[in-house]
Chimera marker file (.cmm) of the C-alpha trace (Angstrom):
<marker_set name="trace">
<marker id="1" x="0.000" y="0.000" z="0.000" r="1" g="1" b="0" radius="0.5"/>
<marker id="2" x="1.445" y="3.371" z="-1.025" r="1" g="1" b="0" radius="0.5"/>
<marker id="3" x="1.618" y="6.504" z="1.104" r="1" g="1" b="0" radius="0.5"/>
<marker id="4" x="-1.143" y="8.002" z="-1.054" r="1" g="1" b="0" radius="0.5"/>
<marker id="5" x="-3.387" y="4.987" z="-0.493" r="1" g="1" b="0" radius="0.5"/>
<marker id="6" x="-2.704" y="5.121" z="3.241" r="1" g="1" b="0" radius="0.5"/>
<marker id="7" x="-3.509" y="8.848" z="3.230" r="1" g="1" b="0" radius="0.5"/>
<marker id="8" x="-6.768" y="8.224" z="1.353" r="1" g="1" b="0" radius="0.5"/>
<marker id="9" x="-7.742" y="5.526" z="3.843" r="1" g="1" b="0" radius="0.5"/>
<marker id="10" x="-6.926" y="7.858" z="6.767" r="1" g="1" b="0" radius="0.5"/>
<marker id="11" x="-9.042" y="10.633" z="5.250" r="1" g="1" b="0" radius="0.5"/>
<marker id="12" x="-11.967" y="8.292" z="4.675" r="1" g="1" b="0" radius="0.5"/>
<marker id="13" x="-11.720" y="6.829" z="8.187" r="1" g="1" b="0" radius="0.5"/>
<marker id="14" x="-11.431" y="10.287" z="9.772" r="1" g="1" b="0" radius="0.5"/>
<marker id="15" x="-14.405" y="11.586" z="7.810" r="1" g="1" b="0" radius="0.5"/>
<marker id="16" x="-16.477" y="8.613" z="8.971" r="1" g="1" b="0" radius="0.5"/>
<marker id="17" x="-15.366" y="8.975" z="12.602" r="1" g="1" b="0" radius="0.5"/>
<marker id="18" x="-15.948" y="12.734" z="12.640" r="1" g="1" b="0" radius="0.5"/>
<marker id="19" x="-19.146" y="12.441" z="10.564" r="1" g="1" b="0" radius="0.5"/>
<marker id="20" x="-17.987" y="15.015" z="8.042" r="1" g="1" b="0" radius="0.5"/>
<marker id="21" x="-17.392" y="14.890" z="4.301" r="1" g="1" b="0" radius="0.5"/>
<marker id="22" x="-13.969" y="13.768" z="3.112" r="1" g="1" b="0" radius="0.5"/>
<marker id="23" x="-13.312" y="17.132" z="1.464" r="1" g="1" b="0" radius="0.5"/>
<marker id="24" x="-13.419" y="18.775" z="4.921" r="1" g="1" b="0" radius="0.5"/>
<marker id="25" x="-10.460" y="16.692" z="6.161" r="1" g="1" b="0" radius="0.5"/>
<marker id="26" x="-7.344" y="18.815" z="5.673" r="1" g="1" b="0" radius="0.5"/>
<marker id="27" x="-4.374" y="16.432" z="5.597" r="1" g="1" b="0" radius="0.5"/>
<marker id="28" x="-2.087" y="19.123" z="7.016" r="1" g="1" b="0" radius="0.5"/>
<marker id="29" x="-4.250" y="19.967" z="10.034" r="1" g="1" b="0" radius="0.5"/>
<marker id="30" x="-3.452" y="18.387" z="13.390" r="1" g="1" b="0" radius="0.5"/>
<marker id="31" x="-5.854" y="15.658" z="14.498" r="1" g="1" b="0" radius="0.5"/>
<marker id="32" x="-6.994" y="17.578" z="17.582" r="1" g="1" b="0" radius="0.5"/>
<marker id="33" x="-7.786" y="20.623" z="15.412" r="1" g="1" b="0" radius="0.5"/>
<marker id="34" x="-9.982" y="18.390" z="13.241" r="1" g="1" b="0" radius="0.5"/>
<marker id="35" x="-11.991" y="17.527" z="16.359" r="1" g="1" b="0" radius="0.5"/>
<marker id="36" x="-10.556" y="14.081" z="17.079" r="1" g="1" b="0" radius="0.5"/>
<marker id="37" x="-10.736" y="13.215" z="20.778" r="1" g="1" b="0" radius="0.5"/>
<marker id="38" x="-8.874" y="10.392" z="22.520" r="1" g="1" b="0" radius="0.5"/>
<marker id="39" x="-11.651" y="7.821" z="22.052" r="1" g="1" b="0" radius="0.5"/>
<marker id="40" x="-11.878" y="8.647" z="18.342" r="1" g="1" b="0" radius="0.5"/>
<marker id="41" x="-8.101" y="8.424" z="18.064" r="1" g="1" b="0" radius="0.5"/>
<marker id="42" x="-8.138" y="4.913" z="19.510" r="1" g="1" b="0" radius="0.5"/>
<marker id="43" x="-10.857" y="3.929" z="17.036" r="1" g="1" b="0" radius="0.5"/>
<marker id="44" x="-8.802" y="5.354" z="14.151" r="1" g="1" b="0" radius="0.5"/>
<marker id="45" x="-5.755" y="3.514" z="15.441" r="1" g="1" b="0" radius="0.5"/>
<marker id="46" x="-7.676" y="0.226" z="15.476" r="1" g="1" b="0" radius="0.5"/>
<marker id="47" x="-8.951" y="0.852" z="11.927" r="1" g="1" b="0" radius="0.5"/>
<marker id="48" x="-5.422" y="1.502" z="10.680" r="1" g="1" b="0" radius="0.5"/>
<marker id="49" x="-3.965" y="-1.492" z="12.517" r="1" g="1" b="0" radius="0.5"/>
<marker id="50" x="-6.521" y="-3.775" z="10.902" r="1" g="1" b="0" radius="0.5"/>
<marker id="51" x="-6.185" y="-2.290" z="7.413" r="1" g="1" b="0" radius="0.5"/>
<marker id="52" x="-2.385" y="-2.120" z="7.411" r="1" g="1" b="0" radius="0.5"/>
<marker id="53" x="-1.637" y="-5.165" z="9.582" r="1" g="1" b="0" radius="0.5"/>
<marker id="54" x="0.581" y="-3.075" z="11.866" r="1" g="1" b="0" radius="0.5"/>
<marker id="55" x="0.796" y="-2.538" z="15.612" r="1" g="1" b="0" radius="0.5"/>
<marker id="56" x="0.437" y="1.126" z="16.507" r="1" g="1" b="0" radius="0.5"/>
<marker id="57" x="0.442" y="3.137" z="19.705" r="1" g="1" b="0" radius="0.5"/>
<marker id="58" x="-1.238" y="6.391" z="20.577" r="1" g="1" b="0" radius="0.5"/>
<marker id="59" x="2.253" y="7.907" z="20.727" r="1" g="1" b="0" radius="0.5"/>
<marker id="60" x="2.512" y="7.360" z="16.962" r="1" g="1" b="0" radius="0.5"/>
<marker id="61" x="-0.384" y="9.791" z="16.518" r="1" g="1" b="0" radius="0.5"/>
<marker id="62" x="1.154" y="12.377" z="18.832" r="1" g="1" b="0" radius="0.5"/>
<marker id="63" x="4.535" y="12.049" z="17.112" r="1" g="1" b="0" radius="0.5"/>
<marker id="64" x="2.881" y="12.296" z="13.664" r="1" g="1" b="0" radius="0.5"/>
<marker id="65" x="-0.136" y="14.570" z="14.346" r="1" g="1" b="0" radius="0.5"/>
<marker id="66" x="-1.444" y="15.083" z="10.791" r="1" g="1" b="0" radius="0.5"/>
<marker id="67" x="-2.666" y="12.768" z="8.050" r="1" g="1" b="0" radius="0.5"/>
<marker id="68" x="0.366" y="13.768" z="5.953" r="1" g="1" b="0" radius="0.5"/>
<marker id="69" x="2.885" y="12.972" z="8.693" r="1" g="1" b="0" radius="0.5"/>
<marker id="70" x="1.119" y="9.807" z="9.818" r="1" g="1" b="0" radius="0.5"/>
<marker id="71" x="0.814" y="8.496" z="6.259" r="1" g="1" b="0" radius="0.5"/>
<marker id="72" x="4.561" y="8.943" z="5.674" r="1" g="1" b="0" radius="0.5"/>
<marker id="73" x="5.320" y="7.218" z="8.977" r="1" g="1" b="0" radius="0.5"/>
<marker id="74" x="2.971" y="4.303" z="8.267" r="1" g="1" b="0" radius="0.5"/>
<marker id="75" x="4.279" y="3.837" z="4.714" r="1" g="1" b="0" radius="0.5"/>
<marker id="76" x="7.845" y="3.741" z="6.061" r="1" g="1" b="0" radius="0.5"/>
<marker id="77" x="6.855" y="1.341" z="8.837" r="1" g="1" b="0" radius="0.5"/>
<marker id="78" x="5.187" y="-1.011" z="6.332" r="1" g="1" b="0" radius="0.5"/>
<marker id="79" x="8.230" y="-0.847" z="4.031" r="1" g="1" b="0" radius="0.5"/>
<marker id="80" x="10.574" y="-1.736" z="6.904" r="1" g="1" b="0" radius="0.5"/>
<marker id="81" x="8.336" y="-4.615" z="8.010" r="1" g="1" b="0" radius="0.5"/>
<marker id="82" x="8.059" y="-5.921" z="4.447" r="1" g="1" b="0" radius="0.5"/>
<marker id="83" x="11.824" y="-5.732" z="3.935" r="1" g="1" b="0" radius="0.5"/>
<marker id="84" x="12.567" y="-7.646" z="7.152" r="1" g="1" b="0" radius="0.5"/>
<link id1="1" id2="2" r="1" g="1" b="0" radius="0.2"/>
<link id1="2" id2="3" r="1" g="1" b="0" radius="0.2"/>
<link id1="3" id2="4" r="1" g="1" b="0" radius="0.2"/>
<link id1="4" id2="5" r="1" g="1" b="0" radius="0.2"/>
<link id1="5" id2="6" r="1" g="1" b="0" radius="0.2"/>
<link id1="6" id2="7" r="1" g="1" b="0" radius="0.2"/>
<link id1="7" id2="8" r="1" g="1" b="0" radius="0.2"/>
<link id1="8" id2="9" r="1" g="1" b="0" radius="0.2"/>
<link id1="9" id2="10" r="1" g="1" b="0" radius="0.2"/>
<link id1="10" id2="11" r="1" g="1" b="0" radius="0.2"/>
<link id1="11" id2="12" r="1" g="1" b="0" radius="0.2"/>
<link id1="12" id2="13" r="1" g="1" b="0" radius="0.2"/>
<link id1="13" id2="14" r="1" g="1" b="0" radius="0.2"/>
<link id1="14" id2="15" r="1" g="1" b="0" radius="0.2"/>
<link id1="15" id2="16" r="1" g="1" b="0" radius="0.2"/>
<link id1="16" id2="17" r="1" g="1" b="0" radius="0.2"/>
<link id1="17" id2="18" r="1" g="1" b="0" radius="0.2"/>
<link id1="18" id2="19" r="1" g="1" b="0" radius="0.2"/>
<link id1="19" id2="20" r="1" g="1" b="0" radius="0.2"/>
<link id1="20" id2="21" r="1" g="1" b="0" radius="0.2"/>
<link id1="21" id2="22" r="1" g="1" b="0" radius="0.2"/>
<link id1="22" id2="23" r="1" g="1" b="0" radius="0.2"/>
<link id1="23" id2="24" r="1" g="1" b="0" radius="0.2"/>
<link id1="24" id2="25" r="1" g="1" b="0" radius="0.2"/>
<link id1="25" id2="26" r="1" g="1" b="0" radius="0.2"/>
<link id1="26" id2="27" r="1" g="1" b="0" radius="0.2"/>
<link id1="27" id2="28" r="1" g="1" b="0" radius="0.2"/>
<link id1="28" id2="29" r="1" g="1" b="0" radius="0.2"/>
<link id1="29" id2="30" r="1" g="1" b="0" radius="0.2"/>
<link id1="30" id2="31" r="1" g="1" b="0" radius="0.2"/>
<link id1="31" id2="32" r="1" g="1" b="0" radius="0.2"/>
<link id1="32" id2="33" r="1" g="1" b="0" radius="0.2"/>
<link id1="33" id2="34" r="1" g="1" b="0" radius="0.2"/>
<link id1="34" id2="35" r="1" g="1" b="0" radius="0.2"/>
<link id1="35" id2="36" r="1" g="1" b="0" radius="0.2"/>
<link id1="36" id2="37" r="1" g="1" b="0" radius="0.2"/>
<link id1="37" id2="38" r="1" g="1" b="0" radius="0.2"/>
<link id1="38" id2="39" r="1" g="1" b="0" radius="0.2"/>
<link id1="39" id2="40" r="1" g="1" b="0" radius="0.2"/>
<link id1="40" id2="41" r="1" g="1" b="0" radius="0.2"/>
<link id1="41" id2="42" r="1" g="1" b="0" radius="0.2"/>
<link id1="42" id2="43" r="1" g="1" b="0" radius="0.2"/>
<link id1="43" id2="44" r="1" g="1" b="0" radius="0.2"/>
<link id1="44" id2="45" r="1" g="1" b="0" radius="0.2"/>
<link id1="45" id2="46" r="1" g="1" b="0" radius="0.2"/>
<link id1="46" id2="47" r="1" g="1" b="0" radius="0.2"/>
<link id1="47" id2="48" r="1" g="1" b="0" radius="0.2"/>
<link id1="48" id2="49" r="1" g="1" b="0" radius="0.2"/>
<link id1="49" id2="50" r="1" g="1" b="0" radius="0.2"/>
<link id1="50" id2="51" r="1" g="1" b="0" radius="0.2"/>
<link id1="51" id2="52" r="1" g="1" b="0" radius="0.2"/>
<link id1="52" id2="53" r="1" g="1" b="0" radius="0.2"/>
<link id1="53" id2="54" r="1" g="1" b="0" radius="0.2"/>
<link id1="54" id2="55" r="1" g="1" b="0" radius="0.2"/>
<link id1="55" id2="56" r="1" g="1" b="0" radius="0.2"/>
<link id1="56" id2="57" r="1" g="1" b="0" radius="0.2"/>
<link id1="57" id2="58" r="1" g="1" b="0" radius="0.2"/>
<link id1="58" id2="59" r="1" g="1" b="0" radius="0.2"/>
<link id1="59" id2="60" r="1" g="1" b="0" radius="0.2"/>
<link id1="60" id2="61" r="1" g="1" b="0" radius="0.2"/>
<link id1="61" id2="62" r="1" g="1" b="0" radius="0.2"/>
<link id1="62" id2="63" r="1" g="1" b="0" radius="0.2"/>
<link id1="63" id2="64" r="1" g="1" b="0" radius="0.2"/>
<link id1="64" id2="65" r="1" g="1" b="0" radius="0.2"/>
<link id1="65" id2="66" r="1" g="1" b="0" radius="0.2"/>
<link id1="66" id2="67" r="1" g="1" b="0" radius="0.2"/>
<link id1="67" id2="68" r="1" g="1" b="0" radius="0.2"/>
<link id1="68" id2="69" r="1" g="1" b="0" radius="0.2"/>
<link id1="69" id2="70" r="1" g="1" b="0" radius="0.2"/>
<link id1="70" id2="71" r="1" g="1" b="0" radius="0.2"/>
<link id1="71" id2="72" r="1" g="1" b="0" radius="0.2"/>
<link id1="72" id2="73" r="1" g="1" b="0" radius="0.2"/>
<link id1="73" id2="74" r="1" g="1" b="0" radius="0.2"/>
<link id1="74" id2="75" r="1" g="1" b="0" radius="0.2"/>
<link id1="75" id2="76" r="1" g="1" b="0" radius="0.2"/>
<link id1="76" id2="77" r="1" g="1" b="0" radius="0.2"/>
<link id1="77" id2="78" r="1" g="1" b="0" radius="0.2"/>
<link id1="78" id2="79" r="1" g="1" b="0" radius="0.2"/>
<link id1="79" id2="80" r="1" g="1" b="0" radius="0.2"/>
<link id1="80" id2="81" r="1" g="1" b="0" radius="0.2"/>
<link id1="81" id2="82" r="1" g="1" b="0" radius="0.2"/>
<link id1="82" id2="83" r="1" g="1" b="0" radius="0.2"/>
<link id1="83" id2="84" r="1" g="1" b="0" radius="0.2"/>
</marker_set>
């Protein structure tokens, strides 16, 4: 899965969680500014873990607080896991 595909999945999942249209999810805006609370973040984390077959922590979302940053991180993490 490419970074772009991961980003698209994140946007779709966020839009569903926040109950907004996908075009309202700015990939450069921090998750908390989008309205994501801690319970929603955990739900997003679970969605991404299932879709990407990765183990994530809430720290990953704080260290990479936007869709853009998180997508890059997740794409790199998948590439490292695949290469191992």
